[in-house]
N, C-alpha and C positions, 0 to 999 in steps of 0.2 A: 504492500500501499503506500503511497509518494503524497507528499506535501503538495500543496500549491507552486511550490520550487522546482515540481521532480524528482525531490531527494525522498528516500522512503523516509516514512514516519519512525519512531523507538520501537521498540520491541513490547514498552508498555504499553504505547499506548494502542500497538496492532493487538494485544492481547485480549486487552478492556474493552473496545470495539465487537470483537469477536464472542465474548461473552454476555455484554452486556446491551451493543446494540442491533435494537430488532427495527423491521419496518412496520407497521400496519397494515394487516391485511387490507386488500384493495384500495389503499389511498392514492396510489401514483392514479390509478382511474380518478380520483375524484379532484384534480388539481389540473388548472388550464393551464395550457400555453401562452409564455414560454415557459414557464419552469417545468411544463412535463416532456419538452426539449433535451432541458437536463439530464436525465436519468435514461438511462439505456436500457438498463435492466435494473431487476430488484436487490441487487449488492450495490448496485450506483449510491442511493441516497447513504449507504455506510461509509463511503469509500468517500462521498466526500463530505459528508462528516469529520472523517479523519485529518483530511484537509486543512478545512476551518478551525478544528483543533489541535492543529500540530504545533502550537507555540505554547502550549500548555508544557509544563517541565517534566521530564522522566518520574521524576521520582513521585509528583502527585497522583499519576495514574498506576502506579505500583501500589502505593496507599490505600487507594479507591474501590481496586479490586480486590483486598484483603475482606472487604464487607459483605456479607451475604447480599445489602438492600444497593440500591444506587442502577440506574439504567437511564437508558436514553431509546425513548421510541420515536419515530419519526411517522408525523401524521399528516393529514391534510387540512386541518384546523388549528387556531391558533396554538403560538409558544407559549408555555407555561410552564412553570414547577409545582408538582405534586409532592409533597414529603409524606403525606400518609400511603395509604392502602389505594391501589389500580388494579383492575383487572385485565389482563391478557392474555389470551387465548386460551382460559383457563383458568390461570395462574396467580396469584395475589403478589403482587411485584410491592415494594415499599420505594417510596425515593425515588419517584422518576420524572424524568426531565423529556418533557413530548414539547417534540421541537417540529415547528412546520417548514414541510420539503418547499413551500414557495419561500418561505425567509433565507430557507439555507441556498436555494436557488439564487438570492442573489436580489429576491425584493429586501430582508433586512439581514444582512448576513451576519451583522454583531448580537442579533437575536439569539441567536443558539449558543454565542460563548455566554452572552447571560445568562440563560436560563442552566448552561452547563453552570455558572457561575454558582448559582442559588445550590445546586447538586453537590457543591466543593466545600461551601461553608456550613452546609447541614452535617456532611458528613465528620467534615474536620473537626466541627466544634462541639458536635455530641454521638458521633458514630452513626447518624439517620433514625435516630430515636425518635419517638415521637413527643416524647417530652426532653426537655434542655437546650441549653444557649448553643444558638449557632456559631462559629467561630466571629462573625461582626457583631455579635452580643454580648461578648467576653468568655465565650467558651473555648474547650480546646480538650482533647481526648487523652493528652500529654502535658506536661507544664510546659513543657518549650509550646506547645501550640495556644496555651491559655495564655501567657506571656503577652505572644502575641495580639492573640484576641482583643486583649483588654487593651493593648496599644489602640489597635484597630478603630475599638469603641470609640477611644477619646480622642480621636481625627475625626470621627464623625460630629462630634460634639462640635470642631472646632469652626464647621458649617461651610468647609472649602470644595464641597463638593462639584464634580464637574460639570451638573446639569440641574434640574430642577429634580428631576425621578432620581438622582442619588443624594438628594440633599432632603428627601421624603423619609428615608428609614435607613435603620443602620446598615438593613440586608442589601436594601437594592444602591447601597453608598458602595457593599463589597461588589456586588452586581457591573454596576456600573463601572463604576473603576478596573474590574480586573478584563472587561470586554474594552476600556480604550487601553489598558496597558500594552496587550498582545495587536490591539490594530490602531491606536495611536496615540504611541508613546511619548510623543513630542508634546501634542497638544496636553496630553495630561501632565507632563511635566511643569508646564505652564502653569495650568490652572488648578494643582494641586499636588504641590513635588513633594510632601509627608508622602501622601498613597503611594507617590511612584515609589518611593526609597523603601515602603515598607512590601510591596511586591520585591522589589530588588533582595531586600534581606529576610526576606523570609520564604514564600513558595518558590520563590526562582533562586535562592542559596541553598547549596549540597546539606551548608552545615546544619537547616532546620532541621533536615530529617534525619542526624543520625542519631540522633533519641527515638525516634520512632522506631526506626530497626535495630537497634539493641534493644528492643521491648520484649 
C-alpha cells in the first residue's frame, strides 16, 4: 500500500488498516460522481484511506492495534465518530470512525483525519472505554500520556485554536489541530505554535512511546 507520494506506508499502518478498516456494504453504489470514479474496486477506499492517513506516526498505529476497539468504516453518509457500540455486519464494534467516501475522495479530505483524531484521542485517553477522560480532557493510559493530556487541556484554555470549531471544545481542539498538523502545519504553527510544538514532542516523538512499549 502506497502513500500519496507513491511511497509504501509503514507496516504498522498497513496492519491496522487490514485489521480494522472496512467498507460499508453497498456504500459505493450510494455515492455520486465524481467521487464514485475515484474507487476502481471495493478495496480502493481502504487504500485511499491509507494514503490520507500516512502522515500519522508508526508508533501510533502500533498502539491503536493493541486495543480490541477502534475501527474505521467507510460509508456513504456523513463523517463522524461513534465512541460507543456500532453494529456492522452482525458484529458489535466499539469506537468507530465513520468516514464519508465523498469526503475521502476529495470533497473534504481533512475530515477523515479529523474523525480519526477523535478515535486517537479516545483511545490514548481511556483505551476506548465508554467512561473516562479522553487525552484532550487530561486523560491518558500511562503516566506520560496523562501528563501530555493535562498539558493539552491547558493549551485549549488559552483560546488560540485554529478556528471556531477548534475553540468550541477540547475534543474538537485536538481533532482540528491534528488534522492541521498533518495537512497545514505551517498555518497551524502561525495560529497556535504551542499546539504544533505539543504534537512534535508527543505523538510525533519516539520518546513519547517508550514507556508505553515497556508496559
